[in-house]
C-alpha positions, 0 to 999 in steps of 0.5 A, a space after each residue: 454262636 461260638 463253641 466254648 472250649 477249654 484246653 489242657 496244657 494250654 501253654 504247651 506246643 499243642 495248646 498254643 497251636 490250638 490258641 493260634 488256630 482258633 477262629 470265629 466258630 470257637 471261643 477259648 474260655 479257659 486252660 489248664 497247666 501244671 502246678 507252678 507253671 509260669 503261665 498260671 493266672 489271667 491270659 492276655 487272650 481274656 481267659 484264666 489259666 488254672 492248675 484245676 481242670 474243673 476251674 479251667 473248664 467251668 464255662 466250656 462246652 468242649 474240653 481238648 486234651 493232648 497231654 499225657 495218659 494219666 493227666 487225660 484220664 484224671 481230667 475226664 474224671 474231673 469234668 464230671 464236676 462241670 457242664 462240659 458235654 464233649 471232649 477231644 482226646 488226642 493223647 498218645 501212648 495210652 494202654 488198652 486199659 486206659 482206652 477202655 476207661 475213655 470208653 466208659 467216660 464216653 457213656 456220659 459225654 461225646 468223646 472224639 478220641 483219635 491219635 491223629 487229627 490231620 485230614 491228610 493222615 486220615 485219608 492216608 489210613 483209608 488208602 493203606 487199608 484199600 491197598 493192603 486188601 488188594 495186594 497179596 501176602 508176598 508184599 511185605 509192609 513196612 511202616 516208617 515214622 519220624 518225630 522230634 527227639 522229645 517224643 517218648 513213645 514208639 512207634 507213634 500212635 499214628 504209625 500204629 493206626 496205619 499198621 492197624 489199617 494195613 492189618 484190617 486190609 489183610 483181614 487179621 489183627 495187627 498183633 498177629 501180623 506185627 513183626 518184632 523190631 529190626 535189631 540183632 540176629 532176627 532171622 528171615 522176615 516172616 511171610 505177610 508180616 507188618 514191620 515198623 521202623 522209627 526215627 527220633 531226632 531234631 524237631 520233626 513234627 511227624 513223618 509217616 510212610 507205608 511201603 508195600 514191598 515185593 521182589 519187583 517193586 515198591 509202592 509207598 504212601 506217605 504223609 509229612 506234617 509241615 506245621 502243627 496247625 494241621 492237628 490243631 485245626 483238625 482238633 477244633 473241627 472235632 470240637 465243633 462237631 462233637 459239641 452237637 453229638 450224643 454221648 458216645 466214642 467217636 473218631 476223626 473218621 466220624 467227624 470227616 464222614 470217611 
């Protein structure tokens, strides 16, 4: 039996990647778009695109949302009017307070909440944590990320996940180790700090690199996204997995048993 899914922002880049990647194990039953979108109405694929989250999700088991913080939280609230039993939330740029709101909704339905749904990225994060735990504080850690010119938040959610993994490896919170942006007269680098560098341009889907830098050598762990399908396929895997879980807040590490 197929898992029935509804997709937020179904006409957007990620929405269309999800549509293209949907296989035999999932059935798209609806999608949402902003009021006035030309995509509203019957879709050739056989589902309805609505500006109402409740209508878009009325026949769905799982809601997939990669939109904006405000829209994602509004959708989770409106899903109370449906029979949706799980959600996959890949929205980036959420504040700590907004993350707590998602955690509250996870008391009611299963939510797979992550900032990157790529298998390769999640394996990279595990490696970064292991390396950071083994190298001394005299190895500087610099995380570089690149995305398309339209991305509005920086550093990316994935870059922050990598930074958090490095900080866990060193046994301290990222907030205590994070270096200020490299701009102007910053002075010498603080010992043991974790820095972030950002690239925005063109159509870069997602490049991430964690460099461990000593006075004698550099060790880099990198990941490059070549197609948005990797995120869509990961999200669909999470949807299938989440549909059978009890209410709770999960990540891709749970989905992949990492």
